[in-house]
mmCIF file of the N, C-alpha and C atoms, coordinates in Angstrom:
data_MODEL
# 
_entry.id   MODEL 
# 
loop_
_atom_site.group_PDB 
_atom_site.id 
_atom_site.type_symbol 
_atom_site.label_atom_id 
_atom_site.label_alt_id 
_atom_site.label_comp_id 
_atom_site.label_asym_id 
_atom_site.label_entity_id 
_atom_site.label_seq_id 
_atom_site.pdbx_PDB_ins_code 
_atom_site.Cartn_x 
_atom_site.Cartn_y 
_atom_site.Cartn_z 
_atom_site.occupancy 
_atom_site.B_iso_or_equiv 
_atom_site.pdbx_formal_charge 
_atom_site.auth_seq_id 
_atom_site.auth_comp_id 
_atom_site.auth_asym_id 
_atom_site.auth_atom_id 
_atom_site.pdbx_PDB_model_num 
ATOM 1   N N  . MET A 1 1  ? 0.748   -1.340 -0.134 1.00 0.00 ? 1  MET A N  1 
ATOM 2   C CA . MET A 1 1  ? -0.039  -0.063 -0.148 1.00 0.00 ? 1  MET A CA 1 
ATOM 3   C C  . MET A 1 1  ? 0.900   1.237  0.115  1.00 0.00 ? 1  MET A C  1 
ATOM 4   N N  . ALA A 1 2  ? 0.352   2.256  -0.796 1.00 0.00 ? 2  ALA A N  1 
ATOM 5   C CA . ALA A 1 2  ? 0.873   3.490  -0.672 1.00 0.00 ? 2  ALA A CA 1 
ATOM 6   C C  . ALA A 1 2  ? 0.892   4.048  0.917  1.00 0.00 ? 2  ALA A C  1 
ATOM 7   N N  . LYS A 1 3  ? 1.974   4.732  1.117  1.00 0.00 ? 3  LYS A N  1 
ATOM 8   C CA . LYS A 1 3  ? 2.091   5.626  2.366  1.00 0.00 ? 3  LYS A CA 1 
ATOM 9   C C  . LYS A 1 3  ? 1.620   7.231  2.175  1.00 0.00 ? 3  LYS A C  1 
ATOM 10  N N  . ILE A 1 4  ? 0.824   7.540  3.277  1.00 0.00 ? 4  ILE A N  1 
ATOM 11  C CA . ILE A 1 4  ? 0.746   9.364  2.766  1.00 0.00 ? 4  ILE A CA 1 
ATOM 12  C C  . ILE A 1 4  ? 0.975   10.319 3.854  1.00 0.00 ? 4  ILE A C  1 
ATOM 13  N N  . LYS A 1 5  ? 1.560   11.684 3.770  1.00 0.00 ? 5  LYS A N  1 
ATOM 14  C CA . LYS A 1 5  ? 2.307   12.272 4.729  1.00 0.00 ? 5  LYS A CA 1 
ATOM 15  C C  . LYS A 1 5  ? 0.674   13.027 4.896  1.00 0.00 ? 5  LYS A C  1 
ATOM 16  N N  . VAL A 1 6  ? 0.449   13.498 6.394  1.00 0.00 ? 6  VAL A N  1 
ATOM 17  C CA . VAL A 1 6  ? -0.290  14.049 6.796  1.00 0.00 ? 6  VAL A CA 1 
ATOM 18  C C  . VAL A 1 6  ? 0.132   15.243 7.595  1.00 0.00 ? 6  VAL A C  1 
ATOM 19  N N  . THR A 1 7  ? -0.313  16.701 7.285  1.00 0.00 ? 7  THR A N  1 
ATOM 20  C CA . THR A 1 7  ? 0.088   17.765 8.246  1.00 0.00 ? 7  THR A CA 1 
ATOM 21  C C  . THR A 1 7  ? -1.051  18.676 8.464  1.00 0.00 ? 7  THR A C  1 
ATOM 22  N N  . GLN A 1 8  ? -0.844  18.713 10.023 1.00 0.00 ? 8  GLN A N  1 
ATOM 23  C CA . GLN A 1 8  ? -1.806  20.025 10.566 1.00 0.00 ? 8  GLN A CA 1 
ATOM 24  C C  . GLN A 1 8  ? -1.451  21.437 9.914  1.00 0.00 ? 8  GLN A C  1 
ATOM 25  N N  . VAL A 1 9  ? -2.694  22.013 9.010  1.00 0.00 ? 9  VAL A N  1 
ATOM 26  C CA . VAL A 1 9  ? -2.055  23.389 8.794  1.00 0.00 ? 9  VAL A CA 1 
ATOM 27  C C  . VAL A 1 9  ? -3.122  24.651 9.666  1.00 0.00 ? 9  VAL A C  1 
ATOM 28  N N  . LYS A 1 10 ? -4.311  23.864 10.562 1.00 0.00 ? 10 LYS A N  1 
ATOM 29  C CA . LYS A 1 10 ? -4.584  25.139 10.928 1.00 0.00 ? 10 LYS A CA 1 
ATOM 30  C C  . LYS A 1 10 ? -5.342  24.693 12.131 1.00 0.00 ? 10 LYS A C  1 
ATOM 31  N N  . SER A 1 11 ? -5.738  25.379 13.307 1.00 0.00 ? 11 SER A N  1 
ATOM 32  C CA . SER A 1 11 ? -5.868  25.048 14.724 1.00 0.00 ? 11 SER A CA 1 
ATOM 33  C C  . SER A 1 11 ? -7.145  24.115 15.023 1.00 0.00 ? 11 SER A C  1 
ATOM 34  N N  . SER A 1 12 ? -7.398  23.287 15.899 1.00 0.00 ? 12 SER A N  1 
ATOM 35  C CA . SER A 1 12 ? -8.667  22.779 16.267 1.00 0.00 ? 12 SER A CA 1 
ATOM 36  C C  . SER A 1 12 ? -9.114  23.239 17.039 1.00 0.00 ? 12 SER A C  1 
ATOM 37  N N  . ILE A 1 13 ? -8.816  24.752 17.376 1.00 0.00 ? 13 ILE A N  1 
ATOM 38  C CA . ILE A 1 13 ? -9.532  25.346 18.430 1.00 0.00 ? 13 ILE A CA 1 
ATOM 39  C C  . ILE A 1 13 ? -10.814 26.045 17.805 1.00 0.00 ? 13 ILE A C  1 
ATOM 40  N N  . LYS A 1 14 ? -11.858 25.842 18.879 1.00 0.00 ? 14 LYS A N  1 
ATOM 41  C CA . LYS A 1 14 ? -13.193 26.347 17.910 1.00 0.00 ? 14 LYS A CA 1 
ATOM 42  C C  . LYS A 1 14 ? -13.782 25.799 16.900 1.00 0.00 ? 14 LYS A C  1 
ATOM 43  N N  . ARG A 1 15 ? -13.213 24.326 17.247 1.00 0.00 ? 15 ARG A N  1 
ATOM 44  C CA . ARG A 1 15 ? -13.821 22.882 16.279 1.00 0.00 ? 15 ARG A CA 1 
ATOM 45  C C  . ARG A 1 15 ? -14.658 22.234 17.020 1.00 0.00 ? 15 ARG A C  1 
ATOM 46  N N  . LEU A 1 16 ? -15.614 21.522 16.055 1.00 0.00 ? 16 LEU A N  1 
ATOM 47  C CA . LEU A 1 16 ? -16.301 20.485 16.850 1.00 0.00 ? 16 LEU A CA 1 
ATOM 48  C C  . LEU A 1 16 ? -15.801 19.350 17.380 1.00 0.00 ? 16 LEU A C  1 
ATOM 49  N N  . GLN A 1 17 ? -16.218 18.696 18.416 1.00 0.00 ? 17 GLN A N  1 
ATOM 50  C CA . GLN A 1 17 ? -15.491 17.962 19.415 1.00 0.00 ? 17 GLN A CA 1 
ATOM 51  C C  . GLN A 1 17 ? -15.307 16.607 18.210 1.00 0.00 ? 17 GLN A C  1 
ATOM 52  N N  . ASN A 1 18 ? -16.163 15.866 17.928 1.00 0.00 ? 18 ASN A N  1 
ATOM 53  C CA . ASN A 1 18 ? -15.464 14.805 16.827 1.00 0.00 ? 18 ASN A CA 1 
ATOM 54  C C  . ASN A 1 18 ? -13.955 15.287 15.895 1.00 0.00 ? 18 ASN A C  1 
ATOM 55  N N  . GLN A 1 19 ? -13.911 16.479 15.180 1.00 0.00 ? 19 GLN A N  1 
ATOM 56  C CA . GLN A 1 19 ? -12.888 16.926 14.607 1.00 0.00 ? 19 GLN A CA 1 
ATOM 57  C C  . GLN A 1 19 ? -11.674 16.913 15.421 1.00 0.00 ? 19 GLN A C  1 
ATOM 58  N N  . LYS A 1 20 ? -11.787 17.381 16.391 1.00 0.00 ? 20 LYS A N  1 
ATOM 59  C CA . LYS A 1 20 ? -10.979 17.390 17.432 1.00 0.00 ? 20 LYS A CA 1 
ATOM 60  C C  . LYS A 1 20 ? -10.315 15.896 17.217 1.00 0.00 ? 20 LYS A C  1 
ATOM 61  N N  . ARG A 1 21 ? -11.399 15.062 17.957 1.00 0.00 ? 21 ARG A N  1 
ATOM 62  C CA . ARG A 1 21 ? -10.938 13.555 18.298 1.00 0.00 ? 21 ARG A CA 1 
ATOM 63  C C  . ARG A 1 21 ? -10.472 12.879 17.100 1.00 0.00 ? 21 ARG A C  1 
ATOM 64  N N  . THR A 1 22 ? -10.666 13.314 15.899 1.00 0.00 ? 22 THR A N  1 
ATOM 65  C CA . THR A 1 22 ? -10.062 12.766 14.808 1.00 0.00 ? 22 THR A CA 1 
ATOM 66  C C  . THR A 1 22 ? -9.031  13.237 14.065 1.00 0.00 ? 22 THR A C  1 
ATOM 67  N N  . LEU A 1 23 ? -8.577  14.534 14.778 1.00 0.00 ? 23 LEU A N  1 
ATOM 68  C CA . LEU A 1 23 ? -7.240  14.959 14.156 1.00 0.00 ? 23 LEU A CA 1 
ATOM 69  C C  . LEU A 1 23 ? -6.019  14.006 15.775 1.00 0.00 ? 23 LEU A C  1 
ATOM 70  N N  . GLU A 1 24 ? -6.768  13.623 16.759 1.00 0.00 ? 24 GLU A N  1 
ATOM 71  C CA . GLU A 1 24 ? -5.996  13.309 17.971 1.00 0.00 ? 24 GLU A CA 1 
ATOM 72  C C  . GLU A 1 24 ? -5.649  11.700 17.286 1.00 0.00 ? 24 GLU A C  1 
ATOM 73  N N  . ALA A 1 25 ? -7.072  11.255 16.806 1.00 0.00 ? 25 ALA A N  1 
ATOM 74  C CA . ALA A 1 25 ? -6.739  9.484  16.405 1.00 0.00 ? 25 ALA A CA 1 
ATOM 75  C C  . ALA A 1 25 ? -5.434  9.666  15.129 1.00 0.00 ? 25 ALA A C  1 
ATOM 76  N N  . LEU A 1 26 ? -5.736  10.903 14.234 1.00 0.00 ? 26 LEU A N  1 
ATOM 77  C CA . LEU A 1 26 ? -4.643  10.579 12.989 1.00 0.00 ? 26 LEU A CA 1 
ATOM 78  C C  . LEU A 1 26 ? -3.203  10.944 13.602 1.00 0.00 ? 26 LEU A C  1 
ATOM 79  N N  . GLY A 1 27 ? -2.919  11.192 15.222 1.00 0.00 ? 27 GLY A N  1 
ATOM 80  C CA . GLY A 1 27 ? -1.733  11.525 15.700 1.00 0.00 ? 27 GLY A CA 1 
ATOM 81  C C  . GLY A 1 27 ? -1.746  12.915 15.524 1.00 0.00 ? 27 GLY A C  1 
ATOM 82  N N  . LEU A 1 28 ? -2.670  13.910 14.977 1.00 0.00 ? 28 LEU A N  1 
ATOM 83  C CA . LEU A 1 28 ? -1.910  15.663 14.945 1.00 0.00 ? 28 LEU A CA 1 
ATOM 84  C C  . LEU A 1 28 ? -2.460  16.035 16.344 1.00 0.00 ? 28 LEU A C  1 
ATOM 85  N N  . ARG A 1 29 ? -1.079  16.718 17.003 1.00 0.00 ? 29 ARG A N  1 
ATOM 86  C CA . ARG A 1 29 ? -1.757  17.313 18.057 1.00 0.00 ? 29 ARG A CA 1 
ATOM 87  C C  . ARG A 1 29 ? -1.370  19.273 18.114 1.00 0.00 ? 29 ARG A C  1 
ATOM 88  N N  . LYS A 1 30 ? -0.740  19.834 17.474 1.00 0.00 ? 30 LYS A N  1 
ATOM 89  C CA . LYS A 1 30 ? -0.472  21.074 16.875 1.00 0.00 ? 30 LYS A CA 1 
ATOM 90  C C  . LYS A 1 30 ? 0.067   21.456 15.422 1.00 0.00 ? 30 LYS A C  1 
ATOM 91  N N  . ILE A 1 31 ? -0.144  22.735 15.020 1.00 0.00 ? 31 ILE A N  1 
ATOM 92  C CA . ILE A 1 31 ? -0.001  22.839 13.911 1.00 0.00 ? 31 ILE A CA 1 
ATOM 93  C C  . ILE A 1 31 ? 1.599   22.659 13.346 1.00 0.00 ? 31 ILE A C  1 
ATOM 94  N N  . GLY A 1 32 ? 1.403   22.125 11.984 1.00 0.00 ? 32 GLY A N  1 
ATOM 95  C CA . GLY A 1 32 ? 2.877   21.857 11.695 1.00 0.00 ? 32 GLY A CA 1 
ATOM 96  C C  . GLY A 1 32 ? 3.352   20.266 11.785 1.00 0.00 ? 32 GLY A C  1 
ATOM 97  N N  . GLN A 1 33 ? 3.027   19.713 12.601 1.00 0.00 ? 33 GLN A N  1 
ATOM 98  C CA . GLN A 1 33 ? 3.072   18.229 12.781 1.00 0.00 ? 33 GLN A CA 1 
ATOM 99  C C  . GLN A 1 33 ? 2.330   17.587 12.075 1.00 0.00 ? 33 GLN A C  1 
ATOM 100 N N  . VAL A 1 34 ? 3.606   16.614 11.700 1.00 0.00 ? 34 VAL A N  1 
ATOM 101 C CA . VAL A 1 34 ? 3.435   15.367 10.310 1.00 0.00 ? 34 VAL A CA 1 
ATOM 102 C C  . VAL A 1 34 ? 3.504   14.786 10.917 1.00 0.00 ? 34 VAL A C  1 
ATOM 103 N N  . VAL A 1 35 ? 2.932   13.824 10.212 1.00 0.00 ? 35 VAL A N  1 
ATOM 104 C CA . VAL A 1 35 ? 2.440   12.017 10.361 1.00 0.00 ? 35 VAL A CA 1 
ATOM 105 C C  . VAL A 1 35 ? 2.259   11.358 9.473  1.00 0.00 ? 35 VAL A C  1 
ATOM 106 N N  . GLN A 1 36 ? 2.879   9.955  9.175  1.00 0.00 ? 36 GLN A N  1 
ATOM 107 C CA . GLN A 1 36 ? 2.986   9.263  7.874  1.00 0.00 ? 36 GLN A CA 1 
ATOM 108 C C  . GLN A 1 36 ? 1.824   8.179  8.377  1.00 0.00 ? 36 GLN A C  1 
ATOM 109 N N  . HIS A 1 37 ? 1.039   7.590  7.479  1.00 0.00 ? 37 HIS A N  1 
ATOM 110 C CA . HIS A 1 37 ? -0.067  6.627  7.726  1.00 0.00 ? 37 HIS A CA 1 
ATOM 111 C C  . HIS A 1 37 ? -0.318  5.599  6.063  1.00 0.00 ? 37 HIS A C  1 
ATOM 112 N N  . GLU A 1 38 ? -0.585  4.893  6.283  1.00 0.00 ? 38 GLU A N  1 
ATOM 113 C CA . GLU A 1 38 ? -0.989  3.745  5.155  1.00 0.00 ? 38 GLU A CA 1 
ATOM 114 C C  . GLU A 1 38 ? -1.940  4.599  4.517  1.00 0.00 ? 38 GLU A C  1 
ATOM 115 N N  . ASP A 1 39 ? -2.317  4.052  3.116  1.00 0.00 ? 39 ASP A N  1 
ATOM 116 C CA . ASP A 1 39 ? -3.334  4.559  2.438  1.00 0.00 ? 39 ASP A CA 1 
ATOM 117 C C  . ASP A 1 39 ? -4.411  3.831  2.335  1.00 0.00 ? 39 ASP A C  1 
ATOM 118 N N  . THR A 1 40 ? -5.020  3.550  3.299  1.00 0.00 ? 40 THR A N  1 
ATOM 119 C CA . THR A 1 40 ? -6.396  2.754  3.542  1.00 0.00 ? 40 THR A CA 1 
ATOM 120 C C  . THR A 1 40 ? -7.639  3.687  3.675  1.00 0.00 ? 40 THR A C  1 
ATOM 121 N N  . PRO A 1 41 ? -8.989  2.677  3.342  1.00 0.00 ? 41 PRO A N  1 
ATOM 122 C CA . PRO A 1 41 ? -10.356 3.547  3.095  1.00 0.00 ? 41 PRO A CA 1 
ATOM 123 C C  . PRO A 1 41 ? -10.231 4.221  4.949  1.00 0.00 ? 41 PRO A C  1 
ATOM 124 N N  . ASN A 1 42 ? -10.111 3.415  5.974  1.00 0.00 ? 42 ASN A N  1 
ATOM 125 C CA . ASN A 1 42 ? -10.404 4.315  6.869  1.00 0.00 ? 42 ASN A CA 1 
ATOM 126 C C  . ASN A 1 42 ? -9.788  5.532  7.438  1.00 0.00 ? 42 ASN A C  1 
ATOM 127 N N  . VAL A 1 43 ? -8.035  5.401  7.119  1.00 0.00 ? 43 VAL A N  1 
ATOM 128 C CA . VAL A 1 43 ? -7.229  6.474  7.485  1.00 0.00 ? 43 VAL A CA 1 
ATOM 129 C C  . VAL A 1 43 ? -8.166  7.411  6.311  1.00 0.00 ? 43 VAL A C  1 
ATOM 130 N N  . MET A 1 44 ? -8.264  7.325  5.054  1.00 0.00 ? 44 MET A N  1 
ATOM 131 C CA . MET A 1 44 ? -8.791  8.418  4.352  1.00 0.00 ? 44 MET A CA 1 
ATOM 132 C C  . MET A 1 44 ? -10.101 8.797  4.922  1.00 0.00 ? 44 MET A C  1 
ATOM 133 N N  . GLY A 1 45 ? -10.818 8.307  5.192  1.00 0.00 ? 45 GLY A N  1 
ATOM 134 C CA . GLY A 1 45 ? -12.410 8.744  5.675  1.00 0.00 ? 45 GLY A CA 1 
ATOM 135 C C  . GLY A 1 45 ? -11.766 9.355  6.632  1.00 0.00 ? 45 GLY A C  1 
ATOM 136 N N  . MET A 1 46 ? -10.893 9.676  7.649  1.00 0.00 ? 46 MET A N  1 
ATOM 137 C CA . MET A 1 46 ? -10.766 10.317 8.779  1.00 0.00 ? 46 MET A CA 1 
ATOM 138 C C  . MET A 1 46 ? -10.354 11.709 8.483  1.00 0.00 ? 46 MET A C  1 
ATOM 139 N N  . ILE A 1 47 ? -9.510  11.501 7.345  1.00 0.00 ? 47 ILE A N  1 
ATOM 140 C CA . ILE A 1 47 ? -8.646  12.961 6.661  1.00 0.00 ? 47 ILE A CA 1 
ATOM 141 C C  . ILE A 1 47 ? -10.082 13.674 5.893  1.00 0.00 ? 47 ILE A C  1 
ATOM 142 N N  . ASP A 1 48 ? -10.905 12.823 5.424  1.00 0.00 ? 48 ASP A N  1 
ATOM 143 C CA . ASP A 1 48 ? -11.884 13.904 4.927  1.00 0.00 ? 48 ASP A CA 1 
ATOM 144 C C  . ASP A 1 48 ? -13.079 14.316 5.519  1.00 0.00 ? 48 ASP A C  1 
ATOM 145 N N  . ARG A 1 49 ? -13.097 13.995 7.065  1.00 0.00 ? 49 ARG A N  1 
ATOM 146 C CA . ARG A 1 49 ? -13.803 14.699 8.077  1.00 0.00 ? 49 ARG A CA 1 
ATOM 147 C C  . ARG A 1 49 ? -12.875 16.166 8.390  1.00 0.00 ? 49 ARG A C  1 
ATOM 148 N N  . VAL A 1 50 ? -11.621 15.711 8.139  1.00 0.00 ? 50 VAL A N  1 
ATOM 149 C CA . VAL A 1 50 ? -10.819 17.223 8.656  1.00 0.00 ? 50 VAL A CA 1 
ATOM 150 C C  . VAL A 1 50 ? -10.480 17.801 7.593  1.00 0.00 ? 50 VAL A C  1 
ATOM 151 N N  . LYS A 1 51 ? -10.910 17.438 6.723  1.00 0.00 ? 51 LYS A N  1 
ATOM 152 C CA . LYS A 1 51 ? -9.298  17.981 5.075  1.00 0.00 ? 51 LYS A CA 1 
ATOM 153 C C  . LYS A 1 51 ? -9.618  19.683 5.381  1.00 0.00 ? 51 LYS A C  1 
ATOM 154 N N  . HIS A 1 52 ? -10.078 20.208 5.816  1.00 0.00 ? 52 HIS A N  1 
ATOM 155 C CA . HIS A 1 52 ? -10.039 21.729 5.759  1.00 0.00 ? 52 HIS A CA 1 
ATOM 156 C C  . HIS A 1 52 ? -8.435  22.212 6.885  1.00 0.00 ? 52 HIS A C  1 
ATOM 157 N N  . LEU A 1 53 ? -8.645  21.140 7.921  1.00 0.00 ? 53 LEU A N  1 
ATOM 158 C CA . LEU A 1 53 ? -7.344  21.374 8.792  1.00 0.00 ? 53 LEU A CA 1 
ATOM 159 C C  . LEU A 1 53 ? -6.034  20.590 8.533  1.00 0.00 ? 53 LEU A C  1 
ATOM 160 N N  . VAL A 1 54 ? -6.192  19.539 7.365  1.00 0.00 ? 54 VAL A N  1 
ATOM 161 C CA . VAL A 1 54 ? -4.873  19.370 7.145  1.00 0.00 ? 54 VAL A CA 1 
ATOM 162 C C  . VAL A 1 54 ? -4.536  19.541 5.499  1.00 0.00 ? 54 VAL A C  1 
ATOM 163 N N  . SER A 1 55 ? -2.952  19.076 5.547  1.00 0.00 ? 55 SER A N  1 
ATOM 164 C CA . SER A 1 55 ? -2.561  18.872 4.094  1.00 0.00 ? 55 SER A CA 1 
ATOM 165 C C  . SER A 1 55 ? -1.973  17.520 3.729  1.00 0.00 ? 55 SER A C  1 
ATOM 166 N N  . VAL A 1 56 ? -2.196  16.912 2.729  1.00 0.00 ? 56 VAL A N  1 
ATOM 167 C CA . VAL A 1 56 ? -1.925  15.399 2.388  1.00 0.00 ? 56 VAL A CA 1 
ATOM 168 C C  . VAL A 1 56 ? -1.165  15.431 1.208  1.00 0.00 ? 56 VAL A C  1 
ATOM 169 N N  . GLU A 1 57 ? 0.130   14.495 1.282  1.00 0.00 ? 57 GLU A N  1 
ATOM 170 C CA . GLU A 1 57 ? 1.127   14.351 0.208  1.00 0.00 ? 57 GLU A CA 1 
ATOM 171 C C  . GLU A 1 57 ? 1.201   12.935 0.084  1.00 0.00 ? 57 GLU A C  1 
ATOM 172 N N  . GLU A 1 58 ? 1.463   12.825 -0.993 1.00 0.00 ? 58 GLU A N  1 
ATOM 173 C CA . GLU A 1 58 ? 2.061   10.935 -1.331 1.00 0.00 ? 58 GLU A CA 1 
ATOM 174 C C  . GLU A 1 58 ? 3.363   11.014 -0.895 1.00 0.00 ? 58 GLU A C  1 
ATOM 175 N N  . VAL A 1 59 ? 3.969   9.990  -0.117 1.00 0.00 ? 59 VAL A N  1 
ATOM 176 C CA . VAL A 1 59 ? 5.369   9.592  0.266  1.00 0.00 ? 59 VAL A CA 1 
ATOM 177 C C  . VAL A 1 59 ? 5.744   8.754  -0.963 1.00 0.00 ? 59 VAL A C  1 
ATOM 178 N N  . LYS A 1 60 ? 7.040   9.133  -1.823 1.00 0.00 ? 60 LYS A N  1 
ATOM 179 C CA . LYS A 1 60 ? 7.287   8.578  -2.821 1.00 0.00 ? 60 LYS A CA 1 
ATOM 180 C C  . LYS A 1 60 ? 8.278   7.717  -2.102 1.00 0.00 ? 60 LYS A C  1 
# 
């Protein structure tokens, strides 16, 4: 499977509780933090929920 790099670009302050929990589940805690995940349907669904707070790149 392909790997993706997820970076938090916006704050989770004043966001819905489920969006905050989704960021936490992805392993993101602060702006600028980068994590790598496998490109699975579960992870992509979580990213879709917070797509306005993160940026996604494919790792080569």
